[in-house]
Each structure stands twice: as structure tokens, then as C-alpha cells.
C-alpha positions as CSV (number, residue, x, y, z in Angstrom):
1,M,-92.8,-14.4,-100.2
2,P,-95.5,-13.0,-102.6
3,R,-94.3,-12.4,-105.8
4,L,-95.5,-9.3,-108.3
5,L,-93.5,-8.9,-112.1
6,G,-91.1,-11.5,-111.4
7,V,-89.6,-10.3,-108.6
8,E,-89.7,-11.8,-104.9
9,I,-90.7,-8.8,-102.4
10,P,-89.4,-9.4,-99.0
11,A,-92.8,-10.6,-97.1
12,K,-92.1,-8.8,-93.6
13,K,-92.3,-5.6,-94.7
14,K,-95.2,-3.5,-95.1
15,V,-96.8,-3.2,-98.5
16,A,-95.6,0.4,-99.7
17,Y,-91.7,-0.5,-98.9
18,S,-91.7,-4.0,-100.5
19,L,-93.1,-2.5,-103.5
20,R,-90.0,-0.2,-104.2
21,Y,-88.1,-4.0,-105.0
22,I,-89.6,-3.4,-108.0
23,Y,-87.4,-1.9,-110.8
24,G,-89.1,1.2,-111.7
25,I,-91.2,1.9,-108.6
26,G,-90.1,4.3,-105.9
27,P,-91.5,5.9,-102.6
28,A,-93.9,7.9,-104.7
29,R,-95.2,5.3,-106.7
30,A,-95.6,3.0,-104.2
31,D,-97.9,4.9,-101.9
32,Q,-100.1,6.0,-104.8
33,V,-99.7,1.9,-105.6
34,V,-101.2,1.3,-102.3
35,A,-103.5,4.6,-102.1
36,E,-105.2,3.1,-105.1
37,A,-105.3,-0.6,-104.4
38,G,-107.1,0.5,-101.3
39,L,-104.8,-1.2,-99.4
40,D,-103.9,-1.0,-95.5
41,P,-100.7,1.0,-95.6
42,E,-99.6,-0.2,-92.0
43,Q,-100.5,-4.0,-93.8
44,R,-97.1,-5.9,-94.2
45,A,-96.5,-7.7,-97.6
46,E,-96.8,-11.6,-96.3
47,S,-100.4,-11.2,-95.8
48,L,-101.5,-9.8,-99.2
49,T,-104.0,-12.1,-100.6
50,E,-104.3,-12.9,-104.4
51,E,-107.2,-10.1,-104.7
52,Q,-104.9,-8.0,-103.3
53,L,-101.9,-8.9,-105.6
54,N,-103.7,-8.8,-108.4
55,K,-105.4,-4.6,-108.0
56,I,-101.8,-4.2,-107.3
57,L,-100.8,-5.4,-110.6
58,H,-104.0,-4.0,-112.2
59,V,-102.8,-0.1,-111.1
60,I,-98.9,-1.2,-112.2
61,T,-100.7,-1.9,-115.7
62,E,-103.3,0.9,-115.7
63,H,-101.0,3.7,-115.5
64,K,-98.9,2.2,-118.1
65,W,-95.4,2.6,-116.0
66,V,-92.6,1.3,-117.3
67,V,-91.0,-1.4,-114.7
68,E,-88.6,-4.2,-114.5
69,G,-87.1,-5.9,-117.7
70,D,-88.8,-3.3,-120.0
71,L,-87.3,-0.2,-118.3
72,R,-83.6,-2.2,-118.0
73,R,-83.7,-3.1,-121.5
74,E,-85.0,0.5,-122.5
75,I,-82.4,2.3,-120.4
76,T,-79.3,-0.2,-121.9
77,S,-80.9,1.0,-125.2
78,N,-81.0,4.4,-125.0
79,L,-76.8,4.6,-123.7
80,K,-75.6,2.1,-126.2
81,R,-77.6,4.8,-128.8
82,L,-75.5,7.4,-127.0
83,Q,-72.4,6.0,-127.8
84,A,-73.1,4.5,-131.3
85,I,-73.7,8.0,-132.5
86,N,-70.0,9.6,-130.4
87,C,-71.7,11.8,-128.8
88,Y,-70.1,13.6,-126.2
89,R,-72.8,11.9,-123.5
90,G,-72.0,8.5,-124.9
91,V,-68.3,9.7,-124.9
92,R,-68.0,10.0,-121.2
93,H,-70.3,6.8,-120.6
94,R,-68.3,4.5,-122.4
95,K,-64.9,5.9,-120.7
96,S,-67.0,5.5,-117.5
97,L,-66.7,9.2,-116.4
98,P,-69.0,11.5,-114.9
99,V,-71.7,12.6,-117.6
100,R,-73.5,15.5,-116.5
101,G,-70.7,18.1,-116.4
102,Q,-69.4,17.3,-112.8
103,R,-65.3,18.2,-112.4
104,T,-62.9,14.9,-112.4
105,Q,-59.7,17.2,-111.4
106,T,-60.7,15.6,-108.0
107,N,-63.8,14.2,-106.9
108,A,-65.5,11.6,-109.4
109,R,-63.7,8.5,-107.6
110,T,-66.8,6.9,-107.6
111,R,-67.8,7.0,-111.1
112,K,-63.7,6.2,-111.9
113,G,-62.9,3.9,-109.7
114,P,-60.3,3.8,-107.3
115,R,-57.5,5.2,-107.8
116,R,-54.6,3.7,-109.8
117,T,-51.1,5.2,-109.2
118,V,-48.6,5.3,-112.1
119,G,-45.1,5.2,-110.2
120,V,-41.7,6.1,-111.5
121,T,-39.3,2.8,-111.5
122,K,-35.9,3.3,-110.0
123,A,-32.8,3.1,-112.7
124,K,-30.4,0.5,-112.0
125,E,-27.0,2.4,-110.9
């Protein structure tokens, strides 16, 4: 398996699809990297040479894209900042509720998690 930026990319997949396993590189950037590095879009990741891997790394660093650990760190620091200043978005993140204005009376199950039934206990007679 080829290794790029500390990530093992799948060897059997095409290069553009394999690059998506790097955090911060999606479909559009992956296609752009393949085009700028001068690689065959049909080529599989297992057949990449060291020279081609270096070209891919050069394209990513040339564009100064923030990827992998730096991007994860940046995102978590942004969330921590929002929570620290007690802004509305930070409070919503802290309470695990939808942040961007979605309704919560119904739906929002993805963000809130499974339903927790609040039961009523019967009084013993």
C-alpha cells in the first residue's frame, strides 16, 4: 500500500479515488492533483512509483492545502474556541444539538442520538 502524508491509501483503487482517503482531499481536489501531477486517471495506486508519489506530494504542498493532522487540529481548535466564548454555535456543539438552525422537535436524530424514553413508574397499590 502506498503511503502519503502518513496515510496508507488503498492500492487496488484508481489514484483519484485513493487520494480521497487523505483527510482534506475530496473528489475535486483529487482530480486536480491527478491532472497537475500528470498521472493517468485510470492508473491504480499500487503501480505508483516513488517519483509519481513525490509529484503528488509536490502538488499538495505547492497549493498549501491544509490536510490530515493540521486540518483536524484546526477544526477542533475552532470548535473549542466557539465553546469557550459561549456563543450560540458553541453552546449547540456542547449540547450535541443541531448547529445550523435545523428543527429539533422532530427529526435531528442523527445529531441527538437514539431516543431516550422517559418512563413513568406505576405507584404500588
